[in-house]
N, C-alpha and C positions, 0 to 999 in steps of 0.2 A: 602711829602718829598721835599727838595729843588730842584729847576730846574736843569736839567742835562746839562753838558757841551757838545756841539755838536761835539767837536773835542778833545776827551780825549787824554792825552799824558801819555805814560808809559815809562819813562826814567829811566835808571839805575843810581845809585848814583856813583859819581866820588869823590874820596877824595879831589881833588882840581880841580874845574871847569876850562876849558880852557879860555884863554884870550879873544878869539873871539867866544863865544858860538853860536851855530847854532840851531835854533828852527824851528819846523814845522810851527808854527805861531809866528814869531819873534815879540817881542815888538817894539813899535814905538820908534824911536830915542828920547833920552831924553837930554834936555839941562842941563848942569852942572851949578848949581848956585854957586856963590862964597861962600865958607864956612864962617860962622860967624867969626868975629875977636876974635877968642879964641885960644890961643896959642896951647892947647893940640889937638884941633880938626884938626889942620894943619897936624897932623900925617897921615891923610888920603892921603895926596899928596906926602908922602915920596916915593922915587923910590925903586923898588923891589931889587935892587942890594945891598942895605945896609945889613951888616952882621947880625944885630939883627933880621931883618925880616926873614932871612933864618933860624936862630937858633930857632925861635918860630913858624915855619910854620905849624906844625901838632899837636899843643897842646894848651890847653886853659889856658895860663899863663898870669899873669899880668906883668907889667914892673919890679917889684921887685922879680920876680921868683916864686910868689905864684900862685898855681892853683886856679882858681876862681870858686866859688860855684854857684849854682842856685840862682837867685834873690828871688824865692819863689812863682812862679806861681802855682805850684802843691800844695805846703804846705799852700797856702792862705796868706803868709806873704805879698805878693803883693795884695793889696786890690782891691775891685771891681772898685772904682773910679780912679784907675791908669790904667785901661784897656779901650781901645777905638778901634773901627773898622770903616771902610768906610761905611759898610752897613750890613744888615743881611737878610737872606732869609725869615724868619719870627721870631716871638718872641722867640720861643724855641731855637733859634740858634744865640743868641746875642754874643757879644764879651766876655761876662762873662763866656760863655761855652767853651772858647778856652784854658783852662788850661790843661797842660799835664796830661794824664790819667783821665780826666773827664769822668764820666760814664753816659750813658743815662738811663732814666727810662724805665720800661717795655713797656710803650706806647711811641714810638719814636716821635710821632706827638704832644705830649703835650709840656709844657713849659720847660722841662728838656732834651734838645737835647744833643747828645754826642760830640759836637764840635761847634766851630764858623763856620757858613756857610754864605757866602756872596750872595748878590743878583747879579747874573751874568749879569743882564741887565745894571748894572752900568759899566762905561767905565774904571774906575781905582779901584783897590782893595788894601787895606792895613789893617794891624793889628798893633796896636801901644801899647807900654808899656811905662809908665812914671815912672822912678825910683825915682823921687822926690829929687834926689841928684846927684852929679857927680859920674859916675860909669865908670870903665874900662870894657867895653863890650868885651868879648872874644869868644862868640859862641852862638849857638842856638840849641835846640833839638826840632825836629818837629815830629808830629804824625798825622795820619788820624782820621777819624770819628769813634767813638764808635757806632757800629750798627751791628745787626744780619742780616740785609737785604741789606745794601748798602755798596759799596766798594769805599769810597770817600777819596781822599788824594791829597795833593799838591806835584807836582813832581819837580818844579823848582821855584826859587824866587830870587829877589834882596833884599838887606838890606840897609836901609838908617838911618842916625843919625841926631839929632838936639839938640840944647841947648835951643830953645825957641818954638818949635813945629810949626814954620812958615817956616824957611829956612832949607831945608833938603839937606844932602850930601849923595849920593849913594856910597856905598863902591866900590872902583875900585883899579886897580893896576897901575894907572898912564897913562894907555892907553885906557882901556875900563871898563865899568861897570862889576862888577864881578857877574856872574850868579851862584847861588848855586843850586845843585841838592838836592832834598828832599827825599820823601818816595817812596817806591815801593809796599807797602801794607798799610793797614789802622791801624794796631796794633803796629808794631815794631817801637820804637823810633829811629830816626836817628840824630846823632850829626853832626853839621856843625861848624867847628872851623875856626876862622879868623886867618890870617897869623900874625897879630899883634893886640894888644889891641887898642880899640878906646874909647876915653874919651868923654862922652856926657851925657845928661840927658834923652833924648828920643831915642827910637829905633823903627823902623818900618820894618815889613816884607811885601814885595810887591810880591804877588803870580803872576807867569807868565804862568804856565801850571798846569793842574790838571787832575786827573782821576775821572770820574763821576761828582759829584758836587764839587764846590770850598769850601771845608771844611778842617779845620785843628785844631790841638791842639799843644801847644808848651810850652817850658820853655826857659828862657833867662839866660845865664851864664855871670857873671860879678862880679868884686870886687869893692865895694864902697870905694871911696877915704877917707882918714882920715879926721875926722871932729871934731871940738870942741863941736859940738851940737849933741849928740847921739839921735837916734830916739827911739820910744817906743819899737821897736823890738830888740834893742841892750840890751841884758841882760848879764852883765858880770858875769862869773862863780865865785862862792865864795869858792868852794871846789877844792882842789888840787887832781884831779882824772885823770884817763886815758881816755880822750874823743876821742876814735878811734873806728872804726869797727874792729871786731875780727873774723877771720875765725875759723874753727874748732880747728886747732892746736894752734892758738893764744888764743882762749877761754880757752882751757885746761891749757895752760901755765899760763894764768892770774889767774885762780882758784887755781893753785898750789902755785903761789906766795902769794896769800891772805892766803892760808892755812898755809904757812910757817911763815907769819907775825903774824898770830893769831891762833897758834896751839891749844890753850886751849878752844877756842869757836867755831872752825870750823871743819867740816869733809866733805870730798868729797866722794861721792858714785855714782853709776849709777842705774837707775831704769829699765834698759833693753837696748836692741839694736835696731837700725833701720833696715829696710829691707836690707840695704847695709852693715850692720855690724858696723856702728858707734855707740859708746856708748852714751846714753842719760844721761849726767852728771847732778848731783844735788849737791848743797852745803847746808849742815845743819849748822845753826848758833844757838848755845845754850850754856848755862853755863855748860852743861854736855852732849856734843855731843855723839851721838851713842846710847843713852839710853832714853827710854820714862820714864819720872818722873811722878809718880802718882800726879794728880791734875794740871799738867802743860799742857795747850792746845797746839795743833799742828796746824801750819799755813803753807799755801803754796802760792807762786807766780809761775806761769808757763808762758812761752813765746815761740814763734816760732812754734805754731801749724801749721801755714802757713809759709813756709820758706822765702817768700819774704817780710814778715812783720817783719822788723828787729829792729825797735826801742825798742820793749819790751826786746829783747835779750840784747841790750846794757844797757838799764836802770837797768836790774837785775845785770849785771856785775858791774855797777856803784854802785848799792845798796850794793853789797858784799864789795866793797872797802870802801864805806862810813861807814858801820857798823863796820868793822874791825878797821879802822882808828879812828873813834870816840870812840869806846870802849877803845882803848889803850890810848886815850886822856882823859878818865874819863868823857865823856859826860853823864850826869845823865839820860837823856831820853833814850839813846841807852843802857846804862847799865841796866836800868829797863826792856827794851824790851828783851834783851838777857837773863836776869835772870829769866824772868817769862813766856817766850814763846819759844817753839821749832820751829824755822823758817826754812822752806825748800824753796830753790830757784832753779828753773830749767830753765836755759836760752834758751834751744833749744830742743823742743820736736820733731822737724822734721829736723834733721841735714843734711840729704841728700839733701833736697830741698833748704836749706839755701846755701849750697855750690854752687848750680846752680845759685841762685840769686846773690851771692857774686861775682861770676866769671864775670857776666855781669856788676855789679857795680851800684852805685846809679844813678837813673834816666833812666838807659838804659835798664832795664828789663821792659817788658810791664806789664799790670795789673795782668796777670795770671801766668807769668813765676815764678816757684818755689812755687806756691800756694799748690799744691798737693804733696803727697809722691811719691817716685820713682815708686810705684805700681799703682798710680793714685787715691789714697784716699784723701778725705778731712777729716783730723783727727777729727776736731771739730764736724762733723756730722756723725761720724762712730761708735757711741756708741749704745747699745741696746735701742730700743724704749720701755721703761718701762711705759711711759705715757699712751699708749693705753691699757696696761694690767691693770693699776690702774683704769683708767676711765671706762673701760669695766666692771670691778668688781663693781665699784660704781653704775653704771647703773643697775646692777642686785641685788644690796643690799648685796654684799658679803664682804664689807669692814666694820669693820676689822675682822669679824668672820672667813672668809675663806682666804681672801687676806689682808695682813697688809697694813697700810697706810705709811709704811716706810720700808726700806731694802727690797724692792720688788726684788725677785730673778731674776737672768738673765735666759732667756730661754735656755733650755738644749743645743740646736744645734747652738746657736749664735756663739760661738768661733770657730766652725768648718766651718763657712760660710765666707762671704766676709768681712774680718776684717783685718785691717792693723797690721803689727807686732808692730808698735808704739802704736796702740790703746790697744792691748793686754797687753803690758808692763805697760801702764798707769793704766788700770783697776786693774792689780795685785798690783801695788803700792798703789792705793786708798784703796784696801781691806785690806792690811796689816798694814796701818798706820791710826790711829784714828784722821784724820783731822777734824777740827771744822769749819774753814773758809778758803776761797781761792779765787783767781782771776786769770784769764788767760788774758794776754796782747796781743791785736791784733792791727790791723791798717786799714787804708783806710777810716775811719770815726773818728769823735771826739765826743765821748759820752760814757756813761756806760749803759749796758743793763743787765737786771736781769730776772730770770725765771718767768713763764714758757717760754721756747723758742718755744715750739710747740703749735699750735692752737688746742684747743679741738673741736672735732666734736659735732654737736648738738644731742640732745636726739631724738631717732627715732620716739617716739610716737607723736611728734609734726608735722611730715611731711605730715600728711593728711589734715592739715589746709590750708585755702586759703592763697594766697601770701601775702596779707596785714597783716593778723594775724601772719603769720609766720615771717615776717620782724619785727613786733613789739616785738615779743617774743625774736627774735635774738638780738635786741637792748638792751632789758632788761637784757639778759643773757650774754651780750658781755664781761663784766669784768670777770664773773665767768668762762668763757670759756678759759681764759688764766692766771688767777691768782692762785698762790700757796696759801696754808693755812697760809703762812708767808709773805703775800703781804706787809704789813706795815714795817716789819723788813727788807725785801729786798730793799724796797725803801729807808730806812734809810741808809743801807750799801752803796747803789749806790750813794746816795747824799753825803755821807761822802767823797768819792773820788772826785766826780765831783766838789763839792764846795770847796774842799781843793786845787784843781788844779788851777793854776794861770789864765788860759784862757778858760777852758772848758765850762763855762757858758756864755761866750760872744756870744750872739746869733744874734748880729746885722749883722754879716757876713753870717748868715744862716749856714746850714751844708755844708759838702764838696761837695755834688752833687745835693742837692735839697734845699728847704727851711728848716728851723730848725724844726725838728719833735719832739723836746723834750719840747717845750713850754718855752724855756729859762732856764730849770732846768738842762740840761746836762744829763738826764737819761731817759730811756724809757723801757717799758716791751718789750722784744724781739719778743714775739708772735704777738704783735700789730704793729710791725715795719716790720721785715722780718722773718717770722716764719720758723723754720727748724725742722726736725724730727731726733731724736737720737742725741741730742746735749750733749756735755760734762757737761754742767751746769745742765740740767734736770736729767741726769744719776747720777751725784754727789748728788743731792737733794733726789732722790727717792731710791738710792741703798746704800748710806752711810749717815753718820751724817753731812757731810760737806755742808755748804752753799757757793755756788760759783757764781760769776758774771763775765761778760766779760767787759774789759776796752779797748775801741778803742782810741788809743793814738793820732791819727792825720790823716790828709788827705793824706800825703805822706807816703806810706808804707816803702820806703827805703830812709830816709832823708840823705842829704849830711852830711859828717863827721863834717863840720863846724857848724852844727845845734845841735849837741849832747849836748854841754854845756848848751845852752838855754833850750833844752828839759828836761835836768836834773833839772834845776831850776824850770821849770813849774811843774814837777811831784814829786819832792822830798818830800814835805810836805804831798802830797796826799798818796804817798807810805807808809809813816810812820803812818799817821793817820788811814789808813785802817787796817794795822796790829793791831793797838791798839783796834780795834773793836772786836777782839777775846775775850776780857774780858767783853763784854756786855751781861748780862744775869745771869744765875745761873750755879753753878758747885758743884760737890759733889761726894760722893761714895755711893754705895749700898752694904751692908754687911748683914750677918745673925747675930743672937744673940751671936754666938760664935766668932764673929769678922772676919769670913772668907769673903773676897771680892767676890762679885758675878758678873761674866762676863755675857754679853748678856742679862742683865735685861733690861726691857723696862721702859722708863720714858716718861710719857705723861702729857700734860698741858691741863687743862680743857678749852674748847672753841677753841682749835687749833688742827685740825685733822692731825697732823703730829708728830709722836713720834721719840725719839732717843733711842739708845742702849748704855749700858755701855761697856767700852773697856775691854781688857783682864785683866787689873788690877782693874776692878770694878769701875773705875772713869768715870764720864760723864760731858758733858758741854751742856747747852741748851741756844742758843742765843735768847734773848728776849729784847724787849723795856722796859723801866722803867714802873713799875706797880705792882699790887698784883696778884698772880696766885695760883690756887689750882693745886698742882703737885702730881702725883701718880706714885709710883714705883711698878713694878710687876716682878716676876720671877717664873718660873715653880717650883712647889712644895712648894711655899711660899705664905702666905697671903699678899695681897697688902697693901700698906700704903700710905695715903694721908696726905699732910701737906700744910700749907700756906707759900709761899715763896715770899719775897718782893725784887724787883729789884729797886735799887736806881739809882742816877745820878752820883755816884762816878766812878772812873776809874777801879775799880776791880769788878769781878763777885761776886754775892752774894752767900755765902755758903748755900747749901741745900742738906743734906745727908739723907740717909734712912737706917733703920735697920729692916729687915724682919724676921718674925718667920715662922717656918714650919707650913703648913696649915693642918687642919683635912682632907681636901679633898685629900691631898697627901697620908695620912695614909689609907683613904678609898680606894683610887686607888691601893695602895700597897696590901691591903687585898683582893680586888677584883681580882687583878692579881694572887695572890697566890691561891685563890679559883678557878679561871679559870684553873690554872695548875693542881690542885687536881681533878677537874672535868674531865679534859682531860685525866689524868692518870687513873681515875676510868673507864672512857669510854673505854680506851684501854684495861684495865684488863678484863672488862666484855666481850669485843669483843673476846679477846683471849680465855677466859673461854668458851664462847659459841662455839668457833671453836673446842676446844678440846672435849666438850660434843658431838657435832655433829659427830666428827671423831670417838669417842668411840661407839656411837649408830650404825654408819655405819659398824664398824668392827664386832659388835655383830650380826647384821643382816646377814653379809656375812658368818660368822662362822655357823650360824643356817642353812643356805641354803647349 
């Protein structure tokens, strides 16, 4: 770990540092260099008595009254080559690790440290950000080191500005350099707000005291000045939508307004309540809302599993607005989507935790605040572990004779155990709605993950082998230990979103916290990245017909409101393209010779060990990549039927229906059941007759004596 500071300081934060700060180890006096001949930078020398200074003293406002957003340290809009530092303790703690909410790897001593940490043997320490353009700097948010074992943070610092990175002016009040107080712990972000905006291109943070090692993470607040030459990060919005954060009340009101504007294609309902009694609202968008139409697939987007990952929530509210507006404007693509798919959008599955994160606001909640439910559950990992049931049955040769390879039942006592109220509501919603495809929107990374999310344990009979043989077999079986029977299809679904997103496959920046783990594709199998047990995706695949993936929308879990328009532009096409994948594969109905639709019939595809079931209306959908498939339909009491189904490259699912006839075996079972009944009746009669005969004999003997 980085070297320790021999004189740690634990100073409390003051909203406005005194003019003459007093330190236990005060910094050496610093000569003031004349500011560059730049008109705006002379604002540094304005006296404190000026009225505008007083008016702006405790808020991050620009000169025109606009509240300034983050420059993008956390979101990575500030690129690596814009960040520089005076030194680093070792390679894993370079300036690039100094982004707000940067997370360390499990091994804190590798190249992925949880902060920028300086070499304390150096005489001067600084952390510098180059904005690449003139910016009105209005404040800084600082944070300590992400670590399970160290308590490192900067407790006080100066701030300096420059237009050329050579001549620097330290922020002062006309009398003394202004010392700002920083953090008092390593996790909680602390905002320092300047009394007035400073226009410059470069900003430096000059740490003066710290606890433990000199380590920090930070975000810079500032408003770029108007320019005739927009940068590549300036994405003007093209849709007239409401780009704001919405709390629970505002979300509900927004959904109500959309429903009033498009009453013929929208319906608001709730899938249950949170532990604190807040309703988990959903919006259905369909040409016949409120009713499942035979042959029409059902699709879902969910967001807010973790309350502090808020971008997905706002994207789904924007998607509701977009679909309603474009439908009314006769957009042919939207009309086709609404007319052929029953779309369900749930913006907040963890409303209690969102309200907690919303109260703290963008950038000010730490990495974990609002992640769990009020009861302390991580909803995404709170589902039954059906993987172990299926895999254990496979190891014993029980699949599919004893245990099916689909619709694996939930263990009897699961719902009576440690299960969140929100999880129970989601499970019930999944079971009563025949979803075909879905995705949950999360944050903190920028990629798409697909099942399995849980890593399969190795087969026990190999464990007696020597270490070298064991390692070789493990490598050979590595893919099989985490792949579903629909691996290729899941990869296609994940790539559809990632490659339709405007920036998700840009891997030159790496991932949010480490190097790019997706190989430039923007997708990864979750079990090979960060395996979890009891995930929503694995449960959906093994217990229902729905294929579900996780979409991680970006590094910043709670992006600033000013970034919502560009995030919508980044995700709009991907959101629409993924919905359209619900038509990829085959669809049909299973009926008997009399035309009666058969519910709960099993549809299996040769070569793919994962079946689906028909819905209550006898209809089914099976997602498949293009190709020829031998498909078989089975139902209790009926003879199975197999047919060849061809999946093409067009935009619609290929029809593939079945008509089943009553089986002879069903008649035999019926006769055997009747025979068993007659046999049981005869046995009972004989037993009774024997009893009466015995009783009569006993009576005769008693009378004789």
